Structure formats: structure tokens, C-alpha cells
DRENDO-1510 file (C-alpha; in Angstrom, 1 decimal, always signed):
<recs>
REC; n; res; u; v; w
REC; 1; MET; +23.6; +25.5; -7.4 .
REC; 2; ASN; +22.8; +22.1; -5.8 .
REC; 3; ASN; +25.8; +22.0; -3.6 .
REC; 4; ARG; +25.3; +18.5; -1.9 .
REC; 5; LEU; +28.0; +15.9; -2.6 .
REC; 6; VAL; +28.5; +12.6; -1.1 .
REC; 7; PHE; +32.2; +11.7; -0.6 .
REC; 8; ALA; +32.8; +7.9; -0.4 .
REC; 9; TYR; +36.3; +6.8; +0.7 .
REC; 10; PRO; +37.8; +3.6; +1.8 .
REC; 11; GLY; +38.9; +2.7; +5.4 .
REC; 12; ASP; +39.9; +5.5; +7.9 .
REC; 13; LEU; +39.9; +9.2; +6.5 .
REC; 14; SER; +42.2; +10.1; +9.4 .
REC; 15; LEU; +45.2; +8.1; +8.2 .
REC; 16; LYS; +48.2; +10.4; +7.6 .
REC; 17; THR; +49.0; +9.4; +3.9 .
REC; 18; GLY; +48.9; +11.6; +0.9 .
REC; 19; GLY; +45.9; +10.2; -0.5 .
REC; 20; TYR; +44.1; +10.7; +2.9 .
REC; 21; GLY; +45.5; +14.1; +3.3 .
REC; 22; TYR; +44.3; +15.3; -0.1 .
REC; 23; ASP; +40.7; +13.9; +0.7 .
REC; 24; ARG; +40.6; +15.7; +3.9 .
REC; 25; ARG; +41.9; +18.9; +2.7 .
REC; 26; LEU; +39.3; +18.7; -0.5 .
REC; 27; ILE; +36.3; +17.9; +1.8 .
REC; 28; HIS; +37.3; +21.1; +3.9 .
REC; 29; GLY; +37.9; +23.3; +1.0 .
REC; 30; LEU; +34.7; +22.3; -0.8 .
REC; 31; GLU; +32.7; +23.0; +2.5 .
REC; 32; GLN; +34.4; +26.5; +2.7 .
REC; 33; LEU; +33.0; +27.1; -0.8 .
REC; 34; GLY; +29.5; +26.5; +0.3 .
REC; 35; TRP; +29.1; +22.7; -0.4 .
REC; 36; HIS; +27.5; +20.4; +1.8 .
REC; 37; VAL; +29.6; +17.3; +2.0 .
REC; 38; GLU; +28.6; +13.9; +3.4 .
REC; 39; PRO; +31.5; +11.7; +4.0 .
REC; 40; VAL; +30.9; +7.9; +3.7 .
REC; 41; SER; +33.3; +5.3; +4.8 .
REC; 42; LEU; +33.2; +2.2; +2.6 .
REC; 43; GLY; +34.8; +0.0; +4.9 .
REC; 44; GLU; +38.4; -1.5; +5.2 .
REC; 45; GLY; +40.5; -3.7; +3.2 .
REC; 46; PHE; +40.6; -1.7; -0.1 .
REC; 47; PRO; +42.0; -2.2; -2.7 .
REC; 48; MET; +41.7; -5.8; -1.7 .
REC; 49; PRO; +38.4; -5.9; +0.0 .
REC; 50; THR; +36.6; -9.0; +1.4 .
REC; 51; THR; +33.6; -10.0; -0.6 .
REC; 52; ASP; +31.4; -8.8; +2.3 .
REC; 53; VAL; +33.0; -5.5; +2.6 .
REC; 54; LEU; +32.6; -4.8; -1.0 .
REC; 55; ALA; +28.9; -5.8; -1.1 .
REC; 56; ARG; +28.3; -3.5; +1.9 .
REC; 57; ALA; +30.1; -0.5; +0.4 .
REC; 58; GLU; +28.0; -1.1; -2.9 .
REC; 59; ALA; +24.8; -1.4; -0.9 .
REC; 60; GLN; +25.6; +2.0; +1.0 .
REC; 61; LEU; +25.8; +3.8; -2.3 .
REC; 62; SER; +22.9; +2.0; -4.0 .
REC; 63; ALA; +20.8; +3.4; -1.2 .
REC; 64; LEU; +21.6; +7.1; -2.4 .
REC; 65; PRO; +18.7; +8.8; -4.2 .
REC; 66; ASP; +18.4; +9.2; -7.9 .
REC; 67; GLY; +20.6; +11.9; -9.2 .
REC; 68; ALA; +22.7; +12.1; -6.3 .
REC; 69; LEU; +26.3; +13.4; -6.8 .
REC; 70; VAL; +28.8; +11.4; -5.4 .
REC; 71; MET; +32.7; +11.5; -5.5 .
REC; 72; ILE; +34.3; +8.2; -4.9 .
REC; 73; ASP; +38.1; +7.8; -4.1 .
REC; 74; GLY; +39.9; +5.5; -6.6 .
REC; 75; LEU; +41.2; +3.2; -4.1 .
REC; 76; ALA; +37.9; +1.7; -3.7 .
REC; 77; PHE; +36.2; +2.8; -6.8 .
REC; 78; GLY; +38.7; +0.9; -9.2 .
REC; 79; LEU; +37.2; -2.3; -7.5 .
REC; 80; MET; +33.5; -1.2; -8.1 .
REC; 81; ASP; +33.1; -2.0; -11.7 .
REC; 82; ARG; +29.9; -4.1; -11.6 .
REC; 83; TRP; +28.3; -1.6; -9.2 .
REC; 84; ALA; +29.2; +1.4; -11.4 .
REC; 85; LYS; +27.7; -0.4; -14.4 .
REC; 86; ARG; +24.4; -0.9; -12.4 .
REC; 87; GLU; +24.3; +2.6; -10.9 .
REC; 88; GLY; +26.0; +4.6; -13.5 .
REC; 89; ALA; +22.8; +6.0; -15.3 .
REC; 90; ARG; +21.1; +6.6; -12.1 .
REC; 91; LEU; +23.8; +8.5; -9.9 .
REC; 92; ARG; +26.2; +11.3; -11.1 .
REC; 93; ILE; +29.3; +9.5; -10.3 .
REC; 94; VAL; +32.7; +11.2; -10.0 .
REC; 95; ALA; +35.9; +9.2; -9.7 .
REC; 96; LEU; +38.8; +10.7; -7.8 .
REC; 97; VAL; +41.9; +8.9; -9.0 .
REC; 98; HIS; +45.3; +9.5; -7.1 .
REC; 99; HIS; +46.9; +7.0; -9.3 .
REC; 100; PRO; +45.8; +3.7; -11.1 .
REC; 101; LEU; +45.5; +0.8; -8.6 .
REC; 102; ALA; +47.6; -1.4; -11.2 .
REC; 103; LEU; +50.6; +0.8; -10.7 .
REC; 104; GLU; +51.2; -0.1; -6.9 .
REC; 105; THR; +54.6; -1.6; -6.6 .
REC; 106; GLY; +55.1; -5.4; -6.0 .
REC; 107; LEU; +51.7; -6.7; -7.3 .
REC; 108; PRO; +51.8; -10.0; -9.0 .
REC; 109; ALA; +51.2; -9.6; -12.7 .
REC; 110; ALA; +47.8; -11.4; -12.6 .
REC; 111; VAL; +46.6; -9.1; -9.9 .
REC; 112; ALA; +47.9; -5.8; -11.6 .
REC; 113; ALA; +46.1; -6.9; -14.8 .
REC; 114; ARG; +42.8; -7.8; -13.0 .
REC; 115; LEU; +43.0; -4.4; -11.2 .
REC; 116; CYS; +43.7; -2.6; -14.5 .
REC; 117; GLU; +40.7; -4.2; -16.1 .
REC; 118; SER; +38.3; -3.6; -13.1 .
REC; 119; GLU; +39.3; +0.1; -13.0 .
REC; 120; ARG; +39.1; +0.7; -16.7 .
REC; 121; GLU; +35.7; -0.8; -16.8 .
REC; 122; ALA; +34.4; +1.2; -13.8 .
REC; 123; LEU; +35.7; +4.4; -15.4 .
REC; 124; ARG; +33.4; +3.8; -18.3 .
REC; 125; PHE; +30.3; +4.7; -16.0 .
REC; 126; VAL; +31.3; +7.9; -14.4 .
REC; 127; ARG; +30.3; +11.5; -15.3 .
REC; 128; HIS; +33.6; +12.7; -14.6 .
REC; 129; VAL; +37.2; +12.1; -13.4 .
REC; 130; VAL; +39.2; +14.2; -11.1 .
REC; 131; VAL; +43.1; +13.3; -10.9 .
REC; 132; THR; +46.0; +15.0; -9.1 .
REC; 133; SER; +48.5; +15.4; -11.8 .
REC; 134; ALA; +49.0; +15.6; -15.4 .
REC; 135; GLU; +50.8; +12.3; -15.3 .
REC; 136; THR; +47.7; +10.5; -14.1 .
REC; 137; ALA; +45.6; +12.3; -16.6 .
REC; 138; ARG; +47.8; +11.0; -19.5 .
REC; 139; THR; +47.9; +7.5; -18.0 .
REC; 140; LEU; +44.0; +7.3; -17.9 .
REC; 141; SER; +43.7; +8.7; -21.3 .
REC; 142; GLU; +46.1; +6.6; -22.9 .
REC; 143; ASP; +45.9; +3.3; -21.2 .
REC; 144; TYR; +42.3; +3.5; -19.6 .
REC; 145; GLY; +40.3; +4.9; -22.4 .
REC; 146; VAL; +39.1; +8.0; -20.4 .
REC; 147; ALA; +38.6; +11.0; -23.0 .
REC; 148; PRO; +40.8; +14.0; -21.9 .
REC; 149; ALA; +37.6; +16.3; -22.0 .
REC; 150; GLU; +36.3; +14.1; -19.2 .
REC; 151; ILE; +39.3; +14.6; -16.7 .
REC; 152; THR; +40.0; +17.4; -14.5 .
REC; 153; ILE; +43.5; +17.9; -13.2 .
REC; 154; ALA; +43.4; +19.3; -9.4 .
REC; 155; VAL; +46.9; +19.4; -8.3 .
REC; 156; PRO; +47.2; +19.1; -4.4 .
REC; 157; GLY; +47.7; +22.3; -2.7 .
REC; 158; THR; +50.4; +23.2; -0.4 .
REC; 159; ASP; +50.6; +25.1; +2.8 .
REC; 160; ARG; +53.1; +28.0; +2.9 .
REC; 161; PRO; +55.6; +28.0; +5.8 .
REC; 162; GLN; +54.7; +30.2; +8.9 .
REC; 163; PRO; +56.6; +33.5; +8.2 .
REC; 164; ALA; +58.5; +33.5; +11.4 .
REC; 165; ASN; +59.7; +29.9; +10.7 .
REC; 166; GLN; +60.8; +31.0; +7.2 .
REC; 167; ALA; +62.4; +34.0; +8.4 .
REC; 168; ALA; +64.6; +31.9; +10.8 .
REC; 169; ARG; +65.5; +29.6; +8.0 .
REC; 170; ASP; +66.5; +32.4; +5.9 .
REC; 171; ALA; +68.3; +34.5; +8.6 .
REC; 172; GLY; +69.9; +31.8; +10.7 .
REC; 173; PRO; +73.4; +30.6; +10.7 .
REC; 174; PRO; +74.4; +27.8; +8.5 .
REC; 175; HIS; +73.2; +24.3; +9.5 .
REC; 176; ILE; +75.7; +22.6; +11.7 .
REC; 177; ILE; +76.9; +19.2; +10.5 .
REC; 178; PRO; +75.9; +16.5; +10.4 .
REC; 179; PRO; +73.3; +17.3; +7.9 .
REC; 180; HIS; +69.7; +16.0; +8.7 .
REC; 181; ILE; +68.2; +14.0; +5.9 .
REC; 182; ILE; +64.5; +13.6; +6.1 .
REC; 183; SER; +62.3; +11.2; +4.3 .
REC; 184; VAL; +58.5; +11.0; +4.5 .
REC; 185; GLY; +56.1; +8.2; +3.2 .
REC; 186; THR; +54.2; +5.3; +4.4 .
REC; 187; LEU; +56.4; +2.3; +4.9 .
REC; 188; THR; +55.4; +0.4; +1.6 .
REC; 189; ARG; +57.6; -1.0; -1.2 .
REC; 190; ARG; +56.5; +1.7; -3.6 .
REC; 191; LYS; +58.2; +4.4; -1.5 .
REC; 192; GLY; +61.8; +2.8; -2.0 .
REC; 193; HIS; +62.9; +3.4; +1.6 .
REC; 194; ASP; +65.0; +0.0; +1.0 .
REC; 195; VAL; +66.8; +1.9; -1.8 .
REC; 196; LEU; +67.4; +5.0; +0.6 .
REC; 197; LEU; +68.9; +2.7; +3.3 .
REC; 198; ALA; +71.0; +1.0; +0.9 .
REC; 199; ALA; +72.3; +4.3; -0.4 .
REC; 200; LEU; +72.9; +5.7; +3.1 .
REC; 201; ALA; +74.9; +2.6; +3.8 .
REC; 202; LYS; +77.4; +3.8; +1.1 .
REC; 203; LEU; +77.8; +7.1; +2.9 .
REC; 204; ARG; +79.1; +5.8; +6.2 .
REC; 205; ASP; +82.2; +7.8; +5.7 .
REC; 206; LEU; +80.3; +11.0; +5.8 .
REC; 207; PRO; +78.7; +12.9; +8.7 .
REC; 208; TRP; +74.8; +12.7; +8.6 .
REC; 209; ARG; +71.8; +11.5; +10.3 .
REC; 210; ALA; +68.6; +10.3; +8.8 .
REC; 211; SER; +64.8; +10.4; +9.8 .
REC; 212; ILE; +62.2; +8.3; +8.2 .
REC; 213; ILE; +58.7; +9.3; +8.8 .
REC; 214; GLY; +55.6; +7.2; +7.8 .
REC; 215; ASN; +53.0; +4.9; +9.0 .
REC; 216; GLN; +54.4; +1.5; +9.8 .
REC; 217; THR; +51.0; -0.4; +10.1 .
REC; 218; LEU; +49.7; -0.5; +6.7 .
REC; 219; ASP; +52.5; -2.8; +5.2 .
REC; 220; PRO; +53.8; -4.4; +8.4 .
REC; 221; VAL; +55.9; -7.0; +6.2 .
REC; 222; THR; +57.7; -4.0; +4.5 .
REC; 223; ALA; +57.9; -2.1; +7.8 .
REC; 224; ALA; +59.5; -5.0; +9.4 .
REC; 225; ALA; +61.9; -5.6; +6.7 .
REC; 226; LEU; +63.1; -2.0; +6.7 .
REC; 227; ALA; +63.6; -2.3; +10.6 .
REC; 228; ASP; +65.7; -5.4; +9.9 .
REC; 229; GLN; +67.5; -3.6; +7.0 .
REC; 230; VAL; +68.5; -0.7; +9.4 .
REC; 231; VAL; +70.2; -3.2; +11.7 .
REC; 232; ALA; +71.8; -5.4; +9.1 .
REC; 233; LEU; +73.4; -2.4; +7.4 .
REC; 234; GLY; +74.6; -1.1; +11.0 .
REC; 235; LEU; +72.8; +2.1; +10.7 .
REC; 236; SER; +70.8; +1.9; +13.9 .
REC; 237; ASP; +72.7; +4.9; +15.4 .
REC; 238; ARG; +72.1; +7.0; +12.5 .
REC; 239; VAL; +68.8; +6.3; +11.0 .
REC; 240; THR; +65.6; +6.6; +13.0 .
REC; 241; LEU; +62.2; +5.0; +11.7 .
REC; 242; CYS; +59.9; +7.5; +13.3 .
REC; 243; GLY; +56.5; +6.2; +12.5 .
REC; 244; GLU; +53.7; +8.8; +11.8 .
REC; 245; ARG; +54.2; +12.5; +12.8 .
REC; 246; ASP; +51.3; +14.8; +13.3 .
REC; 247; ASP; +53.3; +18.0; +12.1 .
REC; 248; VAL; +55.1; +16.9; +9.1 .
REC; 249; ALA; +55.8; +20.5; +8.1 .
REC; 250; GLY; +57.5; +21.0; +11.4 .
REC; 251; GLU; +59.5; +17.9; +11.0 .
REC; 252; LEU; +60.7; +19.1; +7.6 .
REC; 253; GLN; +61.8; +22.3; +9.1 .
REC; 254; THR; +64.5; +20.3; +11.0 .
REC; 255; GLY; +66.0; +18.8; +7.8 .
REC; 256; ASP; +68.8; +20.0; +5.5 .
REC; 257; ILE; +68.0; +17.3; +2.7 .
REC; 258; PHE; +64.8; +15.7; +1.6 .
REC; 259; ALA; +65.3; +12.2; +0.2 .
REC; 260; LEU; +62.7; +9.8; -0.9 .
REC; 261; ALA; +63.2; +7.0; -3.5 .
REC; 262; SER; +59.7; +6.3; -4.6 .
REC; 263; ARG; +59.4; +4.0; -7.5 .
REC; 264; TYR; +56.1; +5.6; -8.7 .
REC; 265; GLU; +54.1; +8.6; -7.6 .
REC; 266; GLY; +50.7; +9.7; -9.1 .
REC; 267; TYR; +51.7; +13.2; -7.7 .
REC; 268; GLY; +53.9; +13.0; -4.5 .
REC; 269; MET; +52.4; +15.6; -2.1 .
REC; 270; VAL; +55.4; +15.4; +0.0 .
REC; 271; PHE; +57.7; +16.5; -2.5 .
REC; 272; ALA; +56.0; +19.8; -2.7 .
REC; 273; GLU; +55.8; +20.2; +1.1 .
REC; 274; ALA; +59.6; +19.7; +0.9 .
REC; 275; LEU; +59.7; +22.4; -1.7 .
REC; 276; ALA; +57.6; +24.7; +0.3 .
REC; 277; GLN; +60.1; +24.2; +3.3 .
REC; 278; GLY; +62.9; +25.0; +0.9 .
REC; 279; LEU; +64.8; +21.7; +1.0 .
REC; 280; PRO; +66.9; +20.4; -1.5 .
REC; 281; ILE; +65.6; +17.0; -3.0 .
REC; 282; VAL; +66.9; +13.7; -4.3 .
REC; 283; ALA; +64.3; +11.3; -5.6 .
REC; 284; CYS; +63.6; +9.1; -8.8 .
REC; 285; HIS; +62.6; +9.9; -12.2 .
REC; 286; ALA; +59.2; +8.1; -11.6 .
REC; 287; GLY; +55.7; +9.0; -12.4 .
REC; 288; ALA; +54.7; +12.5; -11.6 .
REC; 289; ILE; +57.8; +13.4; -9.6 .
REC; 290; PRO; +59.4; +15.3; -12.5 .
REC; 291; GLU; +56.3; +17.3; -12.7 .
REC; 292; VAL; +56.7; +18.5; -9.1 .
REC; 293; VAL; +60.5; +18.7; -8.5 .
REC; 294; PRO; +62.1; +21.1; -10.9 .
REC; 295; PRO; +65.7; +20.2; -11.9 .
REC; 296; GLU; +67.1; +23.2; -10.2 .
REC; 297; ALA; +65.7; +22.2; -6.9 .
REC; 298; GLY; +66.4; +18.5; -6.7 .
REC; 299; VAL; +68.4; +15.7; -8.4 .
REC; 300; LEU; +66.4; +12.8; -9.9 .
REC; 301; VAL; +68.0; +9.5; -10.7 .
REC; 302; ALA; +66.6; +6.3; -12.2 .
REC; 303; VAL; +64.2; +4.0; -10.0 .
REC; 304; ASP; +66.2; +1.7; -8.0 .
REC; 305; ASP; +69.6; +3.3; -8.7 .
REC; 306; ILE; +71.2; +3.0; -5.3 .
REC; 307; ASP; +74.6; +4.4; -6.5 .
REC; 308; GLY; +73.1; +7.3; -8.3 .
REC; 309; PHE; +71.0; +8.1; -5.1 .
REC; 310; ALA; +74.1; +7.9; -3.0 .
REC; 311; ASP; +76.0; +10.1; -5.3 .
REC; 312; ALA; +73.3; +12.7; -5.2 .
REC; 313; LEU; +73.2; +12.7; -1.4 .
REC; 314; ARG; +76.9; +12.7; -1.3 .
REC; 315; THR; +76.9; +16.0; -3.2 .
REC; 316; PHE; +74.5; +17.7; -1.0 .
REC; 317; ILE; +76.2; +16.5; +2.3 .
REC; 318; THR; +79.7; +17.4; +1.3 .
REC; 319; ASP; +79.0; +20.7; -0.5 .
REC; 320; PRO; +77.1; +23.2; +1.6 .
REC; 321; LEU; +77.1; +25.7; -1.2 .
REC; 322; VAL; +75.4; +23.5; -3.7 .
REC; 323; ARG; +73.1; +22.4; -1.0 .
REC; 324; ARG; +72.1; +26.1; -0.5 .
REC; 325; GLN; +71.8; +26.7; -4.1 .
REC; 326; PHE; +69.2; +23.9; -4.4 .
REC; 327; ALA; +67.6; +25.0; -1.2 .
REC; 328; ASP; +67.0; +28.5; -2.6 .
REC; 329; ALA; +65.7; +27.1; -5.8 .
REC; 330; ALA; +63.4; +24.7; -3.9 .
REC; 331; ALA; +61.9; +27.6; -1.7 .
REC; 332; THR; +61.4; +29.8; -4.9 .
REC; 333; ALA; +59.5; +26.8; -6.6 .
REC; 334; GLY; +57.6; +26.2; -3.4 .
REC; 335; ARG; +56.1; +29.8; -3.3 .
REC; 336; LEU; +54.7; +29.2; -6.7 .
REC; 337; LEU; +52.8; +25.9; -5.9 .
REC; 338; PRO; +48.9; +26.2; -5.8 .
REC; 339; ARG; +47.2; +26.6; -2.4 .
REC; 340; TRP; +44.5; +24.2; -1.2 .
REC; 341; GLN; +41.8; +26.8; -1.8 .
REC; 342; ASP; +43.0; +26.5; -5.5 .
REC; 343; THR; +42.6; +23.0; -5.4 .
REC; 344; ALA; +39.0; +23.1; -4.0 .
REC; 345; ARG; +38.0; +25.8; -6.3 .
REC; 346; THR; +39.0; +23.8; -9.4 .
REC; 347; VAL; +37.1; +20.7; -8.3 .
REC; 348; SER; +34.1; +22.7; -7.2 .
REC; 349; ASP; +33.8; +24.5; -10.6 .
REC; 350; ARG; +33.8; +21.1; -12.2 .
REC; 351; LEU; +31.3; +19.4; -9.9 .
REC; 352; GLU; +28.9; +22.3; -10.7 .
REC; 353; GLY; +28.8; +21.2; -14.2 .
REC; 354; VAL; +28.3; +17.6; -13.6 .
REC; 355; THR; +24.9; +16.7; -15.0 .
</recs>
């Protein structure tokens, strides 16, 4: 096979977000399968790049030879509609869509409409689309005009816990209170950390501590607002805004409950990671989350339902037997999740057929 692939992405591939984590693991997996992958950074500022950044990104890709196979992360590709129209016949373009740009929380209606139209137009000129969930596949088919036959679902892989660590979790004594609540997600509006904090404030009468892990620089306005919220709610002695962590799996192993109030997820890799670590989950019925979290492993409430979120946490905090029941179900579900080599194989098989 012609196993050369240009993988184009916006910004810094080393950022610790779910989307960049997927990109890194996919590149590695494809290389393990014999692909020669050339990573190409398209510059900073996506999905709101300056005119100059967008022009340089397009020029980089236009310099590729005829027939080159190029996969472009949707965070950038959704803005490249005019470029895709110019180059779609010459290059074999594959879009990697984590979730449509217009579904980011907090966008003004006019901006969301513009992003939706740009991404819909760009997708007209690709040879294929790779998505990370059935939810995103349905959205692209129903709202963006992409034929189902032109979409491949490559669900993110999940690492299994180290056997020694899992054995310690299974054989060790019950967790000593207060239960440790862990949340992992970049500090943006879409991740709903404000809802989690408001819910925790309703549980002051209970013993617990909470750690919120996630990048604090990508959306500094939201990060600052969350820090202020912690202080205003009087939670400074119980809630820690941890910033990024290199070993998220290791952090999850210290937890008793995983809680993330995302308002939308194209997949939600961290929910799968929590399942793999055997953590009961409290989350929202949003996007692809119901596809990832089975009902026996977690409680899903409506988006922005602070009272419902607090009630679910209260049950897990106060009833260790229920918490254990959900934890066992989470671990069972986690063992059934695909591995990263499965994800890479799914994408590799489809890339081989892109003409």
C-alpha cells in the first residue's frame, strides 16, 4: 500500500486535551501499523485564527504534491472551506471530526451559524470523514449533509489499568471517608465545572474532597471565573483546581467518584478512562456521553441540572454499597472498551481505501 499520510493539526499537539490526546495516539498507532506519518502544525488560534494564520496553513497544505493523502483535524478543517473547494480534486483529503465546531458552548448565534456553514461546505470536498462517536456520525449525516457511507466511526481507545494497581483496588480495604471526587476536563464553559461547583456547594453537610484537573490557559476567562466561584462558595478548603497532570490515569486511581458536568461531548474520552479505572460516574445526558457511560455504571442528569447533579453525588457519597455496585459495573464496562490499536486499525483500514 501507499502508506504515507500527512496529519495536519492546529496549535500544539502536546496539549493535554482529549482531542489532542486522540490525535497523538492515532498517529502512534498508525506508525505501529507501518504508516509513515508526517505531522504538520497549522498554527495557533483555531477555530478563530487570524487571516494570516489561516493563509499560512492553507499555503502549507497547498504545497503538497498531487494525490497526497492528508488527514486534517476538524478544529482547523472546519474553517478551511474555500481551501477545500480549491484543492479537493487534487488532494485526497480526510477530515477528522471530534465534534462540529458550532456545538462549542457559549458561541454567539451568528458565530455558530458561520462555523456550521463553513464546516458543512468544507466537508463537501473530502474523500472521507473519520469521527470519534456514533453521535457525531449522526450529526454530520443529519445536519451537515455527509453521506453515512462516507463516515468511519473510530471510537477512542482506552488503556487498561496496570494489573498491580487494579489488584490493589479490588483487594484493598474500603476507601476511608471523605470520598475523593475527581473531575477531568479543560477549564472551558462546555465542560460545566461551574455546575459541578454549584452542586458541591449543596453538599457542605457531607464529608468529601474534590480535585478538578484540566488546562487553565486555553480559556483564561472561564478559568478565572471558576477560581472565583470556588472562593465565593466557600469551598477553598475542599476543592482543588489542579491544572494539568501528566498521569491522568494515576490521578483517577486516587478517586472514589468521577464527576463531570459537560454540556456537550463528541465522545468524552475521560469518561471511558474513568470506567477503565472502575469509578462510578456522575455526568449529564449530553452528546455522546450516554453512548459511553452505561446506566449501571453512572447517573446522567439533564444539562445544567445543579440539583440533580448534587442529588446523584449525595447518593454516591452517603451510600458506599451503591457506590461499590456502580464501581463494579464501571470496571466491567471498562474492560469491554476498545484499545488504541483497535482505533488505529479501524482508521488504517479505511485510509487504505481512500482513492
